[in-house]
N, C-alpha and C positions, 0 to 999 in steps of 0.2 A: 425652704425649700432643699431639693435634693442633690445632687453631681448630673449634670447634667453629659446625657449620653454620650457613650465613648463610642470613637472611629471601630465597625469592625474591618478589617485586613483581610482578604481574602486572598488567596493567591491563584492569578488563572495559571490554568496548566492549560497552556495554546495546543491543539492538534493538528501534527502537520506530520510529511511522509518519511521525516527521521525522525520521531516523537515515539519514541520506545511503546510507552502506553500504549496507543491505540492502533502502529505499525499503519497511519494512513488510511485505514477502514473507511472516517466520514467522510474524507475526498475519494475514495474509489467509488460510495456509494451515492457522491452527488452526480460524482463521470458517469456512472449507469444512468444514474435518471436523467439528466441530460439525455441522453442517446436514446435513451427509451422516447422523453418526450418529444425527439426533432424528428425519430424516426414515426409519431403517432399526429406528427401535422406536417409529413412531409408528402405526404400523399394525396392531400386533394380531399379528403372526407367531409361526403355532405350528404345528409338525407334531407327529404321535406314529409312531413308527417301528413295523414287525413284534413289536419286544416290550414295547409299551403302553409308551413311557416315552415322553414328552410335552418338547418343545423349544419353548422359547420364542429371544424376543430377546438374552436373558441368555446361552447357551447356544448360541448360534447367531451373539454380535459376532465369533470367528474368523474364522468365515467374509466376513463384507465387510472386515477385516482384509486375509487372501487374494485378496481381487476388487482392493482398490484398490492392492497390491503390484505383481499382476500386470498392469495397466492401461499402455497407455501412454498416456503425459503430452503433453500439444502443446507445453509452454514445451521436454522435452530430448527428444524422440522415441525416450527409452526406458521401459521400466518402472522403479517404485523399486527393486524385487531386485534388477533387474541393474546396476541403479547403488550398489547397497549392496554387495551379495557378488560381483554376476557370473554369475548364473544364477538363472532361475526355478525356485521351487519346484515339484517334483511330486510328486504324491501318488499313495498306492495307487489310488483311482477311477479314474487317469489311464490306468493298460493294463488295466481291466477289461474284459473280451471280451464285449458282449452278444449273442453270438450260444450262449454256455456254457450246454448244458441245464442240469451241476449246479453254477449260481450259490445260495450260498447266502441267502436271503431276508432277515437281517440286510445283509448284504454288499448288495446290491439297493435294500432303503429306505435303507440309507445314503447312495449314491449318489443316487436319487432326493431326497432332503434337500439335500444337498447342491447338486446341480441346478438346483433351485428355488430354494433362497436365493442361490447366485452372480450366479442372476438378477435375483432380487431387487433384491442388493446392485449389481449396474449397470444396473439403474435410478437408485435410491437415490442412488449416486455423479454419473450425468451430468446427475441432477436438481440436484443442489448448484449441482455444474458449471458449469450455462449461470444458476440462479437467482445464482451469485456477478461472471459475465459478467457478468449483464444491468443489479445496480443499479452494476456501475463504470460503463459504459457511458457509461450515463443521464449521473453529470455530469462526465468524466473522456472526453478527447480526444487520442490520440497526438501529441506535443510534432514540432513541428517546427523546435527548433531551430539553428543553423549557430555556426560557430567565428565571430569576430569582429561577432556581432552584439550589437547595446543592448538589453538587460533589467533591467525592475524585480524588485528580491528588497522580497518582503512580509516585515514589521517587524513580525509576531506572539511573533516569539519571541525579540525583540532586548532587551534588559531595558540596554545600554549607551547608548542614547541619552540625551541630555540634555532636560530640562523633567517635567511633567507629562504623565501613561501617556496622557489623555482627550485631547490635542490634538497625538499626535505622529501622523505619517502613515503611513498604512495601508500603504504603499512605499518604498525606500527607494532610490537610484539619481541616473545613469545608473552600470550599468558595462556590460562588454563578456567575452564568454564568449571564457574562452581555450583551453577543451579542453571534450570529452565524457565522459561515466562511459556510454556504449550511449545509451537512452535512459531511465533513472533518473536520471540526477543532472546537473548542470553546472559547471564551473571558471570563477569569476568573477577578474576582478581588482580584487580591492578595495582603493578610494581613503578619504581621507577621515579621519571618525574612525573607521569599519568594519573598519580595516584590523586590527582584531588581533580580528573574529570569524574565523571558519574557512572556505574561501573556498572549502569544493564544499556544492552545496547542493543536493536536491531537485527533481524540474522542477514539482510540487505548487505550490512554491513561488517559482515564480519567471514573471514577465509581461513578454509581449511589448514593446519600446516602442515607439511610433509612431506616427510626428510627425508636426504639422501643418502640411494642404495648405492654402498661402492661395487655391488659386483653386478647391476644391472648398468650404474653413467659408473663407466671407467675414464672419462674425460674427469669428472669430480671428486678425483681424487686428489692431498695433498703431495707434490711432487717440493723435496728442498730444494733451496734456491741456489747455484751454484754462482758461486762468486770469482770472476778472472782474473786471477794474481796480478797485481802489479807489474807494468813493466820494470826490466833494470834497464837504467842509462847513469847518462853523467850528474853528479850533483850537480844543485842552482849554482849557479855564480850569479855574484853582483856585478852588473857590466855599466852602473850609472850610478851616482846618486843624483835627484836632484834638490837644486834647492829649497826651500822652502819661501 
């Protein structure tokens, strides 16, 4: 008999909002999808077909998924269906001719429902995208970092800094940018007591360093300390010696 199979240890890399590999992209997409579904189901969408069957948001949710998969995203310039399978889904109502005389009422009603639901889904999807973009742009701005720039790193997630947490500095540095990972993260040259830290940080934890300009900020000039002279007085006298 051969050797028993050895376990394969795979290192799981979690995707969090502060992780430099994804920079919270998965979480941001999930929140956008939740907002899109919430808008789609909040307006009491309801249709009744020719057979008397009522369709509500629960039965029409696949139309929202279809609208999302066939919409062109600005980040990739393609639809999710193209990126996942290589082709956009084609439904029977795409080939339905409008000028036919003998169209079945059920087919015509089904196409009318899908057209209205698809239009409503596109509106909800675009509103959710605009809402997410508006919230992000309020508190973020595109970074303008370059290689060899001096920056400061936030110590929010640092646990290896000595001393009490209440007295630790909000930012550590100075560090020099060694490489750029597009616009999401930077690779720093870590020195000192933080050399064991992973050198890649998301840009949300990076702050540019601004050197002091003596001509602009006059009060920031370092003035020599003036030590007052000691007062000249009588020397010390022993008044009484206490017994131990």
